[in-house]
C-alpha positions in Angstrom: -44.9 -4.4 19.0 -41.1 -5.3 19.4 -41.5 -9.2 19.4 -43.8 -8.5 16.3 -41.4 -6.3 14.3 -38.1 -9.2 15.7 -40.5 -12.1 14.7 -41.3 -10.1 11.2 -37.3 -9.4 10.3 -36.4 -12.4 11.0 -39.5 -13.9 8.9 -38.4 -12.0 6.3 -34.5 -12.7 6.3 -35.4 -16.4 6.3 -37.6 -16.0 3.2 -35.3 -14.2 1.4 -32.6 -16.3 2.0 -34.6 -19.4 0.3 -35.9 -17.2 -2.2 -32.2 -16.2 -3.2 -30.6 -19.9 -2.6 -33.4 -21.1 -5.1 -32.7 -18.7 -7.7 -28.8 -19.1 -7.9 -29.0 -23.2 -7.3 -30.7 -23.5 -10.9 -28.1 -21.2 -12.9 -24.5 -23.7 -13.4 -21.6 -21.1 -13.0 -18.5 -21.8 -15.9 -15.4 -21.4 -13.8 -13.9 -18.5 -16.6 -17.4 -16.5 -15.4 -15.4 -16.1 -11.6 -12.2 -15.4 -13.3 -13.6 -13.0 -15.7 -15.1 -11.3 -12.5 -12.2 -11.7 -10.5 -10.3 -9.4 -13.4 -12.8 -6.6 -13.2 -12.9 -6.3 -9.8 -8.8 -6.1 -10.0 -8.8 -3.6 -12.4 -11.5 -1.4 -11.1 -9.4 -1.3 -7.9 -6.0 -1.0 -9.5 -6.5 0.7 -12.7 -9.9 2.6 -12.0 -11.1 5.9 -9.9 -12.6 4.0 -7.5 -10.1 5.2 -4.6 -9.3 8.8 -6.3 -13.3 9.0 -5.7 -13.4 8.2 -2.6 -10.4 9.9 -1.6 -12.6 13.2 -2.9 -15.7 12.3 -1.4 -14.0 11.9 1.7 -11.2 14.6 2.3 -12.6 17.5 -0.4 -16.0 17.2 0.5 -16.0 15.8 3.9 -18.6 14.8 6.6 -22.5 14.7 5.2 -24.9 15.0 7.6 -28.3 15.1 6.3 -29.6 18.5 5.2 -25.9 19.8 5.3 -24.0 22.0 2.3 -21.3 19.0 2.3 -24.8 16.4 1.9 -25.8 18.5 -0.9 -22.3 18.9 -2.4 -21.6 15.1 -2.4 -25.1 14.6 -4.2 -24.2 17.3 -7.1 -20.7 15.6 -7.3 -22.2 12.3 -7.3 -24.7 13.1 -10.1 -21.8 15.4 -11.9 -19.5 11.5 -12.0 -22.0 9.4 -13.1 -23.3 11.9 -15.9 -19.5 11.7 -16.4 -19.6 7.7 -16.9 -22.7 7.7 -19.4 -24.8 6.8 -16.4 
């Protein structure tokens, strides 16, 4: 059974890798695309709320074991944040 699972996992990984490579090889990337993506990434980390959100989730809510009160608090907090962000 373990051999079948291992074989299936490896086969899936190889198929996925080939599929993803074939999808990206047809697209020509413009150098300005990577510059814009890098600027967005840097801005999100430096001017965004990512670190504050991470701090709140880790320090204020704490460990989130499945089924715990903290896990439920984290879900509710995440829903609230996503709603505020317009998702």
